[in-house]
C-alpha positions in Angstrom: 0.0 0.0 0.0 1.5 3.3 -1.1 -0.3 5.7 1.1 2.3 7.5 3.2 1.7 6.9 6.9 4.0 9.4 8.5 1.7 11.4 10.9 2.1 14.9 12.0 0.2 17.3 14.3 -3.0 18.5 12.9 -5.1 21.3 14.3 -8.9 21.0 14.4 -11.5 23.1 16.3 -8.8 24.6 18.5 -7.7 21.2 19.7 -4.3 19.9 18.9 -3.9 16.2 18.2 -0.6 14.5 17.6 -0.3 11.2 16.0 3.2 10.0 15.3 3.7 6.8 13.3 6.6 6.3 11.0 6.9 3.2 8.8 10.4 1.7 8.1 11.6 4.1 5.4 14.9 5.8 4.9 15.3 9.2 6.6 15.8 10.9 3.2 12.6 9.5 1.8 10.7 10.2 5.1 11.5 13.9 4.7 9.8 13.8 1.3 6.7 12.0 2.5 3.5 13.8 3.3 1.8 14.4 6.7 -0.7 11.6 6.9 -4.4 12.1 7.4 -6.0 11.5 10.8 -8.8 9.1 11.2 -11.3 11.8 10.3 -10.1 11.6 6.7 -10.0 7.8 6.3 -12.7 8.0 3.6 -10.3 10.0 1.5 -7.5 7.5 2.0 -9.8 4.7 1.0 -11.1 6.4 -2.1 -7.7 7.4 -3.5 -6.2 4.0 -2.7 -9.1 2.4 -4.5 -8.4 4.6 -7.5 -4.9 3.3 -7.7 -6.0 -0.3 -7.1 -8.7 -0.1 -9.8 -6.2 1.4 -12.3 -8.2 4.7 -12.4 -4.8 6.4 -12.0 -1.2 5.1 -11.7 -0.7 7.6 -8.8 -2.5 10.5 -7.2 -1.8 13.1 -4.6 -4.4 15.1 -2.7 -3.6 18.0 -0.3 -5.8 20.4 1.7 -5.5 23.2 4.2 -7.6 25.6 6.3 -6.4 28.9 7.7 -4.9 27.0 10.6 -2.6 25.1 8.2 -2.4 21.8 6.4 -5.1 19.3 7.3 -4.7 16.6 4.8 -1.8 15.2 2.7 -2.1 11.8 0.9 0.1 10.2 -1.7 -0.9 6.9 -3.4 0.5 4.8 -6.2 3.5 5.3 -8.4 5.1 8.5 -9.6 7.1 6.6 -12.1 5.7 3.2 -13.3 9.0 2.3 -15.0 11.2 2.7 -11.9 8.5 2.0 -9.3 9.2 5.3 -7.5 6.3 6.1 -5.2 4.3 9.4 -5.2 5.6 11.9 -2.7 4.7 15.5 -2.0 7.8 16.7 -3.9 6.8 14.7 -7.0 6.9 17.2 -9.9 3.8 17.7 -12.0 3.2 19.7 -15.2 0.5 22.2 -14.2 -0.8 23.2 -17.6 -3.7 25.7 -17.0 -3.1 25.7 -13.2 -0.3 28.0 -14.3 -2.9 30.7 -15.0 -3.3 31.5 -11.3 0.4 32.4 -11.1 0.0 34.7 -14.1 -3.1 36.4 -12.7 -1.3 36.9 -9.4 1.7 38.5 -11.2 -0.5 40.9 -13.1 -2.5 41.9 -10.1 0.7 42.7 -8.3 1.5 45.1 -11.1 -2.0 46.5 -10.8 -1.4 47.1 -7.0 1.8 49.0 -7.9 0.0 51.2 -10.4 1.8 49.9 -13.4 -1.3 48.3 -15.0 -5.0 49.2 -15.0 -7.7 46.7 -15.8 -9.6 48.9 -18.2 -6.5 49.9 -20.3 -6.4 48.9 -23.9 -4.1 45.8 -24.1 -2.4 47.4 -27.0 -1.0 50.1 -24.7 1.4 47.4 -23.5 1.3 45.0 -26.4 1.2 46.9 -29.7 0.6 43.7 -31.7 -2.9 43.7 -30.2 -3.8 47.1 -31.7 -5.6 45.8 -34.8 -7.2 42.4 -33.9 -8.8 40.3 -36.6 -11.9 38.1 -36.2 -12.3 34.8 -37.9 -15.5 35.1 -39.9 -15.8 31.6 -41.4 -14.1 30.0 -44.3 -14.4 30.4 -48.1 -15.4 27.5 -50.3 -11.8 26.8 -51.0 -11.1 26.6 -47.3 -9.4 30.0 -47.0 -10.1 31.7 -43.7 -12.2 34.9 -43.9 -11.0 37.6 -41.5 -12.5 41.0 -40.6 -11.3 43.7 -38.3 -12.6 43.7 -34.8 -14.9 46.7 -34.0 -13.8 46.9 -30.3 -10.4 47.2 -28.7 -9.2 44.3 -26.4 -9.0 45.6 -22.9 -6.6 44.2 -20.3 -9.8 43.1 -18.4 -10.9 41.1 -21.4 -7.7 39.1 -21.3 -8.0 38.3 -17.6 -11.6 37.1 -17.9 -11.5 35.1 -21.2 -13.8 37.6 -22.9 -11.2 38.8 -25.4 -12.3 36.6 -28.3 -9.2 34.5 -28.0 -9.9 30.7 -28.0 -8.1 27.3 -27.7 -8.2 24.9 -30.6 -8.9 22.0 -28.2 -12.3 23.4 -27.6 -12.9 25.2 -30.9 -13.7 23.5 -34.2 -13.1 26.8 -36.0 -9.6 27.3 -34.6 -8.7 23.7 -35.1 -9.6 24.1 -38.7 -7.7 27.4 -38.9 -4.5 25.7 -37.6 -4.8 22.9 -40.2 -5.4 25.3 -43.1 -2.7 27.9 -42.2 -0.1 25.7 -40.5 -0.2 28.0 -37.4 1.3 26.2 -34.4 -0.7 25.4 -31.3 0.0 27.6 -28.3 1.3 24.5 -26.4 4.4 24.5 -28.7 5.5 27.7 -27.0 6.2 29.2 -30.5 5.4 32.9 -31.0 3.6 32.2 -34.2 0.7 30.8 -32.2 -0.1 34.4 -31.2 -1.1 35.1 -34.8 -4.4 33.3 -34.1 -7.5 35.4 -34.9 -10.3 36.2 -32.4 -13.5 34.3 -32.7 -15.8 37.1 -31.5 -15.8 40.7 -30.5 -14.0 41.5 -27.3 -16.5 41.6 -24.4 -19.2 39.7 -26.3 -19.1 36.4 -24.5 -16.9 34.2 -22.3 -14.8 31.5 -24.1 -11.7 29.9 -22.8 -8.5 30.5 -24.7 -5.0 31.9 -25.0 -5.9 35.2 -23.2 -3.7 34.4 -20.2 -0.7 33.7 -22.5 -1.1 37.3 -23.7 -1.3 38.3 -20.1 2.1 36.6 -19.5 3.5 38.6 -22.4 2.0 41.7 -20.9 3.6 41.0 -17.5 7.0 40.6 -19.2 6.5 43.9 -21.1 5.6 45.9 -18.0 8.1 44.4 -15.6 10.9 44.1 -18.1 11.5 40.5 -16.8 10.8 37.1 -18.2 8.0 35.2 -16.5 10.5 32.7 -15.2 12.4 35.4 -13.3 9.3 37.4 -12.3 7.5 34.4 -10.8 10.6 33.3 -9.0 11.3 36.7 -7.4 7.7 37.8 -6.7 5.8 34.6 -6.0 7.8 31.5 -5.6 10.8 32.7 -3.5 8.6 34.6 -1.0 6.3 31.5 -0.5 9.2 29.1 -0.4 8.2 27.4 -3.6 11.6 26.0 -4.6 10.2 23.4 -7.1 8.1 25.6 -9.3 8.9 27.3 -12.6 9.0 26.9 -16.4 12.6 25.5 -16.8 13.0 22.2 -15.1 16.4 21.1 -13.6 18.1 17.7 -13.8 17.2 16.8 -10.2 13.6 17.9 -10.6 13.3 15.9 -13.8 14.0 12.7 -11.9 10.9 13.5 -9.8 8.5 14.1 -12.6 5.3 12.0 -12.4 4.7 9.6 -15.3 2.1 10.7 -17.9 -0.6 8.4 -19.1 -3.3 8.3 -21.7 -6.6 6.6 -21.2 -7.0 3.7 -23.7 -10.4 2.9 -25.2 -10.6 -0.2 -22.9 -10.2 2.1 -19.9 -6.6 1.1 -19.1 -3.7 3.5 -18.9 -0.9 3.8 -21.5 2.3 5.5 -20.3 3.9 8.0 -22.7 6.5 10.7 -22.5 5.5 14.3 -21.8 7.4 17.5 -21.2 6.6 21.1 -21.8 9.2 22.7 -24.2 12.4 23.5 -22.4 13.8 25.9 -25.0 10.6 27.9 -25.6 10.2 31.0 -27.7 8.1 32.4 -24.9 7.2 31.4 -21.3 3.6 30.2 -21.5 1.7 32.1 -18.8 -1.4 30.1 -19.7 0.0 26.7 -19.1 3.8 26.1 -19.1 4.8 25.8 -15.5 5.6 22.8 -13.3 5.3 22.5 -9.5 4.8 20.1 -6.7 1.8 19.5 -4.5 3.5 21.1 -1.5 4.6 24.1 -3.5 1.2 24.7 -5.1 -0.6 24.3 -1.7 1.7 27.1 -0.3 0.4 29.3 -3.1 -3.3 28.4 -2.4 -2.8 28.9 1.3 -1.5 32.4 0.6 -4.7 33.2 -1.4 -6.8 31.6 1.4 -5.1 33.9 3.9 -5.8 37.0 1.9 -2.4 37.1 0.1 -0.1 36.2 3.0 1.8 33.1 4.1 4.3 32.8 6.9 4.6 36.5 7.1 5.3 37.0 3.4 2.7 39.0 1.5 2.2 38.5 -2.3 -1.1 40.4 -2.6 -3.3 42.6 -0.5 -6.5 41.2 0.9 -8.7 43.5 -1.1 -7.0 42.4 -4.3 -7.5 38.7 -3.5 -11.2 39.4 -2.8 -11.5 41.2 -6.1 -10.0 38.2 -7.9 -12.6 36.0 -6.4 -15.6 38.1 -7.4 -17.6 38.0 -10.6 -15.8 40.1 -13.3 -17.9 39.2 -16.3 -21.2 40.8 -15.3 -24.3 39.2 -16.9 -22.2 36.9 -19.0 -21.8 33.2 -17.9 -19.1 30.6 -18.1 -20.1 28.2 -20.8 -19.5 24.5 -21.3 -16.2 24.0 -23.2 -17.2 21.7 -26.1 -14.4 19.4 -27.1 -13.0 19.7 -30.6 -10.2 17.3 -29.9 -11.4 14.3 -27.8 -8.0 12.7 -27.4 -7.0 15.8 -25.4 -10.2 16.7 -23.6 -13.7 15.7 -23.0 -16.3 18.5 -23.0 -15.9 20.4 -19.7 -18.4 22.0 -17.4 -17.7 21.9 -13.7 -21.3 22.8 -12.7 -23.7 21.6 -15.4 -27.1 23.2 -15.0 -25.8 25.9 -12.7 -24.8 29.4 -13.5 -21.1 30.1 -12.9 -19.1 33.2 -13.3 -15.4 34.2 -13.8 -13.1 36.2 -11.6 -9.4 37.1 -12.1 -8.7 34.3 -13.2 -11.0 31.6 -11.6 -14.2 29.8 -12.2 -16.8 30.8 -9.5 -19.7 28.6 -8.7 -22.7 30.8 -7.8 -24.5 27.9 -6.0 -23.2 25.4 -3.5 -21.3 22.6 -5.2 -22.4 19.0 -5.2 -19.5 17.8 -3.0 -19.4 20.4 -0.2 -17.9 23.6 -1.4 -19.8 26.8 -0.7 -21.4 29.2 -3.2 -18.8 31.7 -4.2 -15.9 29.3 -4.2 -13.2 29.6 -6.9 -11.6 26.7 -8.8 -9.8 25.6 -11.9 -7.8 22.8 -13.4 -4.9 21.7 -15.6 -5.2 19.7 -18.8 -3.4 16.6 -17.4 -6.2 16.3 -14.8 -4.9 18.4 -11.9 -7.6 20.3 -10.0 -8.0 22.8 -7.2 -10.7 24.8 -5.4 -10.7 27.4 -2.7 -13.7 28.0 -0.5 -13.6 31.5 1.1 -16.8 30.9 3.1 -15.7 27.7 4.9 -12.0 28.8 4.7 -10.7 25.6 3.1 -8.7 24.8 0.0 -7.8 21.5 -1.7 -6.0 20.2 -4.8 -5.7 16.9 -6.5 -2.8 15.9 -8.8 -2.5 13.3 -11.5 -1.0 13.3 -15.1 -3.6 11.7 -17.4 -5.2 12.5 -20.7 -7.9 13.2 -21.9 -8.8 16.1 -19.6 -11.9 15.8 -17.4 -11.4 12.1 -17.3 -14.5 10.5 -15.7 -12.5 8.4 -13.3 -10.2 11.2 -12.1 -13.2 13.5 -11.7 -14.9 10.9 -9.5 -11.7 10.7 -7.3 -11.7 14.5 -7.1 -15.3 14.5 -5.9 -14.6 11.8 -3.4 -11.7 13.8 -2.0 -13.8 17.0 -1.7 -16.7 15.1 0.0 -14.3 13.3 2.4 -12.6 16.6 3.3 -15.7 18.5 4.2 -17.1 15.5 6.1 -13.9 15.2 8.0 -13.8 18.9 8.9 -17.5 19.0 9.9 
């Protein structure tokens, strides 16, 4: 059984319980192992262990915290199926779109410093956005038809996915455009991906896309630093996130979790995966890696109003604004898959209205597994997920490396984790 059993002190309801039980493991490995759950979270342990046993995942990590500190850490299964290395809290994961929360934090730091304003034209900082084109269908010979946009792209549009920028994974039109023109996908980290046209007028609707990659470019332009350096100096170093970034080191590479694709028969097929390590640009929308412990430090800072261990990365009023509806009467819509091998269609709250903050999904009604109305959340393409509940003051994240995104089995584990966490805290 791969669940880590090292126990540490957990605070609950003002009472301090200490459970200390260390299996026979090497001291070096023990330092890397997570604080085990108490008996109140045994349902989470059972669900995640069953997920490994049933081949739902090769390995999975779940972590959670309240304002008092960490309350749950569980690692199950293998980080590397070839070597047999177990999952630990310093296993490295490719975050994909969970990177966006870092980029949003970086740009809001610049807003706090008066160097950016949400309602500025984006072209003020990025001249290449001065004359956006909208994809208006295709001619009979397949040639794309483009027309000038009638509205300017505002900085706010980019932060809220209302800019008109889309992702080909969830857009039949952009998938076709890439095939016809040879334009590279944004995940290649090639600058030519930024020649993609808009699909609608800025501000017209919500649709997920490469907007936060443009925000990453904007942060670099305003700060005169690469995202790699900016994140390290302004987010990662203050929060002690030593295993997070875009460029992965040799030692970190040895700790990367294996990537798997779900086969048609439901089994898992291991395959190589790595974000480009000589990129033409640092992908603010999805290029970073991190560990569960690092990412939870970031989430704890947000939960605490921008502060962790005496280090402040944002002011409380800024964090509150990021968690509020920023798209008005518009609604977050289901992301219909155009490339099923990469993603199933995605809607976290089907049948419920949900909004978008800066840059988070906001459920306007209580979620089905325990989170409060007004909670924020998002995910990464390789089936990593997080949420933050500002009402019940709890945050949690689940880490795997599986395609396609929104895999039914992983989503079920995520739900079991959330339910078990709230039940244990009740």
